[in-house]
N, C-alpha and C positions, 0 to 999 in steps of 0.2 A: 452047508455053504461055508467056504473058507473066509477068513478075515480079509484076504486080498480081493477076492471077488466082491465082497460086501463093500469095501472101500471104493472100488471102481464104480460100482452101481450107484453109490452115494455121490460120487464126483460127477457122474452124468446128470444126476438130478439137480445138483447145486451148480449154478454158473454165476459168476460175478460179472456184471456189466455196468458200464458208466454211461449215463444219459446227461449230457451237458455238465452241470456243476454238481449233480447228485450221483451218489454211488448206490447201486441196487444189488441186492442178493436175490436172484431169481430162484424160487423153489419149484416152480411148475410152469407149464405153458399158460395156465389160467392167470387172471389178473392179481391173484393173491401173491404179494411180494413182501419181502423183508427189506425195509429201507433204512439206510444209515444216514445220520445227519451230516450236513455239509462240513467240510474241513475248515476249522477256524484257527488261523495262525496269529495268536495274540497272547501277550503275557497276562497273567491274572492281575486284577485290580489291586492297587495298593490299599492297605488298610488305613483309614483315617486315624490320625493320632488324637487321642482324647486330651484336650487342653483343659487345665484347671481353670474354673471360672474366676478364681482370685487373680491368676496371672493375666487373664484377659482384662479384668478391671484395672489392674496396675498399668497395663499398656495404654488403655484409654485415658487414664489419669495423667500419664506422662505426656501423651499427645496434647491433652487439654492444657497442661501447664506450659508446654512449649508455645502453643498459640497465644496464651495469655501473656507470656513473657514478650513475644514479638509485638503484641498490641501495646503493652506498656512502653516498649522502646520507641514505637512509632508516635505514641502520645507525648513522650518526653521530647522528641525532636520535631514536634509539629510546629512550634513557633520559629524554628530555624529555617531560613530560606535556603533553597538549593543554590550553591555558589555558581556563578557563570564566569568561566575563565576569561572570556573576551572582555568582560566589564571590569574585572578585578584590576586594580592599579598595582603595578609592580612595586616592591618595597624600595627599590633604588630610586624611583621617582618620588616616593613619599619623603625619602631622606633629602632629596635635592629640591624640596618644595620651596624653601626660602630663597635658594639661589635662582630658581626659575621664575619666581613671581616678578611681574613687570609693574613698574610704577606708572599710573595713569598720567598722561600729560595734563597740565593745568590748562583749563579752558575758561576764558573770562565770560562774564554775563553777556557782553556785547556779542561775542562769537556764538554763544548758545542761542541768543535771539535771532541772529542772522541765519544760523543753520535751520532753526525751526521755521522761519519765514520762507526760506528756500524750499523746504520740504512741503509746506502748505501750498505754495505756488505751483510746485511740480504736480501735486495731487490734483489741483484744480485744472491744470493744463491737460493731464491724462483723462480726466473725466469729460472735459469738453471735447477732446478728440474722439473718445468712445461714443459720445452722443451724436457727433457729426457723422461718424461712420455708420451708425445704425440708421440715422435719418436718410443718408445717401442710398443705402441698400433698400430701404422701404420705398423711396421714390422710384428707383430703378425697377423694382419688382412691380410697382403699381403701373408704370408706363408700359412694361412688357405685357402685363395682363390686359391693359386697355387696347394695345396694338393687336393682340391675339383675338380679342372679342370683335374688333373691326374686321380682321381677316376672316373670321368665321362667318360674318354676315355677308362678305363678298363671295367666298368660295370655301366649301368644306374640305375639298381635296387639298388645296393649298395650306389650310389650317392643319390637316393631318400630317403633311410633309414638314410643316414648321415645328411641330411639337416632337418630332423624332430626334433622337440623340445623334449628333454628328461624330462618328468615330475619328475623323481626320482633324477635328477641331484641336484636340490635345493628343497628338500621337505619343503613346507611351508603351514601351515594351521592356519587360524586366526578365532577365534569366540569370539565376544564381548558380553557385556551384552545387553539383549533385552530391558531393561528399567532401569531407575535410581533406585538404592536401596534406601530405606527410611533411613533418618538420625535418629540415636538414640537420645532420650531425646530432640527432636525438639519441641519447643513451637510455634505452628502455630499462626500467628498474627490474631487477631479478632477485629472487630470494623469498624468504618467508614473510608473510604479513602478520604482524603482531598487533593485536587490538589492545590499545591502551586506554580505552574509554573507562572513566571512573564510574563506579556504581555507588549510588546513594540510597540508603535504606531509610 
């Protein structure tokens, strides 16, 4: 048997077929198969570098020192209050303090007594007015309740009609704008927004 015929005979017996994601080399019609593993397209894993434990300890110590330094800085500035720009008095006003101070007008004792007497009388008047208003509201409410009780004794239907809210008693209708109207000759700002907020640590 020549080498060529032997190779052709071997090629007939060996057939490569693909089933889904697997590659199979079929050697016979029977279930006995040579199987090849699935194709994996990936690079090999990188080797982990061995780090000296002393270097790791130094890194941890550096982090710890940094945190301790930040804590000391915060403790140092704990007594200082955060300044509020809206409350701070400008230096120019502090320099003009003497020029801006006003002299209080002189008020005699007679004038002070008169003003305190007027204030006392005004307080008494407002108190009497408040008490009179409360008394008037109470008497009106009491008379309304008495009238409703008498009406309920006469007819329950009339009483039910009397306690209903009358929508025409105080006609009120409000309709506001659904959106803000545009401003005439408004020049819209254009450009970059620069945040100038001060940060306090």
